[in-house]
N, C-alpha and C positions, 0 to 999 in steps of 0.2 A: 764537876766531880761526879754528879749523879748520872750525867749523860755518858761518861766513861764507863761507869758500872753497868749501865744498860747495854752499851755496845759490847762490853766484855761478856756479859751474860748471853747476848744474842750469838756471838761468835762461838762460845762454848757449846750452846745448844745445837748450833749448826754442825759443829764438829762431831758431836755425839750422834746426831741423826745420820750423817754421812758414814760414820764408822759402822753403825748398825745395818745400814743398807748394804754396804760392801760385804759385811759378814754374812748376811742373808744370801747375797748373790754367790759368794764362795760356797756356802753350804748347799745351795740349790744346783750348783753346776754339777756336783757328783750325785745328788739324789733328786728324785722327783716327788714333790708333795702334791697330792691331789685329793679332792673331796668328791663324794658321790654316795650312791646307794648300792648296797650289796644286791647282786642279781643271782649269784649262784655260789654254793659252798661245796667243795669236793673233799671227801674224807677217804682214808684208806680202810682196809678191812677191819681194823680195830676201832674205828670211829674217830680217829685222830685227824685233825685238819691237815690237808696236803696243800690245797690252794683255794682261792676264791676269786670271784670277778665282781667288779662294780661298774656302774655306769655313771659318768660324770655329767655335769649340767649341760654339756654340749652334745650329749647322746653317744659319746664314745665309750665302748666297753673295754675295760682294762683288766687283764688277768694278772694276779699276783701269786707267787709261789711262797710257801713257807715249809721248812723242813728242819729236822734236827741237824742237818749238815751245814746249814747257813747260820750266820750269827743269829742269836735269839731274837725272835720277833717279840716286841713288847706290846701289851694290850692294855687299854684303858677304856672300857665300854660300860655304858649305863644300861640298866634293865628298864622295863616299862614302868616300874614303880620308883625308879630313881636310884636304885642301889648301884654303886660303882664297883666293877670288877677290874682289878689290876693284877696282871700276871704276865708270864712270858710263855713262849712256845715250848720250851724245854720242860717247864713245870707241869703244864696241864694242857696238852694238845687236844684232848677230847672236849674239855670245857670250852676251849677256843672255838671249836666247831659249833658247839651249842650256842655260844654267845653270838657268833656271827650269823647263825641261822635266825636267831631272835631279831637281830638288826635287820635282816632281810625281810622277815614277816612284818615288822613294824615300819618298814621303809624309812628307817632312821639313817640320817647322813653320818658317814664316817670320813675321817681323814687318814690317808695312808702315806707314810714316808717310805719310799722304796728306792733301791738302787737302779742303775740303768739296765740291769739284767732282769728286772721284774721281781726281785726278792724283797718282800715287805720287811722293813725294820721296825716300824711301829704302826699300830692301828688304834686310833682313838675316836671317841665320839666327837663328831663335829659340833662346834658350838652353835646353838640355835639362835642366830641373830636375824632379825628382820630388818628390811630396808627402812621401814617406817620408824622403828626405834632408833636406828642409826641417824636418820635425818633429824629426828627430834633432838638428839644430842648435838648435832651440828648446828641446828637452829638455836639451841640454848647457848652454845658457845659463841655464836655470832652476836646474839643479843647482849650477852655479858660483855663482850669485847666492845661493842658500840656504846653501851652504857658507861663503861670505863673511859672510853675516848671522850664522850660527851662530858663526863664529870671533870676530866682533865681540862677540857676547853673552858668550862665554866670557872674552874679554879684559876686558870691563867688569865681569864678576862677580869676577874675580881682583883687579882694581883696587879694587872695593868692599870685598873682604875685607881687603886690605892697609890701606886707609883706616880700616876699622872697628877693626882690631887696633891701629893707631896711636892712634886716639881713646881706646880702652880704656886703653892704657898711659899716655896723658896724664892721663886721669881718675884712675887709680890713683896716679900721681905727685903730682897735685894734692891728693888725699885724704890722702896721707902728709904733705905739707907743711902743709896747713891743718887737717887733722883733720875736715873736713866731707865729706859725700857729695854728689857732683855728678851723680848719675844721676837 
């Protein structure tokens, strides 16, 4: 019964993982999501953001357009003191230029979701994760998994010893009753 529950749980988790992977693949087929550092910010004569460029980790410079004619570009950017600014292009295009210029000066990583024509749909602060902390979590998960596995092995070994001793007692009691050896 327990084994069936574990098998069912594993199948359900696999199905959920495959569904999320296929959804991400469908979403990324029409949009490109890239991370990098802002290298230039272009504004119009009113100081409103028109376009910007960023360089990705491979050194490729990518130009993005934003305008009131395209669907609203959404922003979620942090300042150097940690304040989060959330807005869109239609609400405050001048502030968008200021915030992206701040990202450029601080060389903060951003993530941009853009369509195939180069129009940015969302610009957000890239999450600052380091490889060392990610490896730390991976190591912790591996240790916990191995400890759980070792605990299960110890539990099963104890159960086997108990069952073996009970079988021996039953065999000895049967030998006493019938006088024959059952080993």
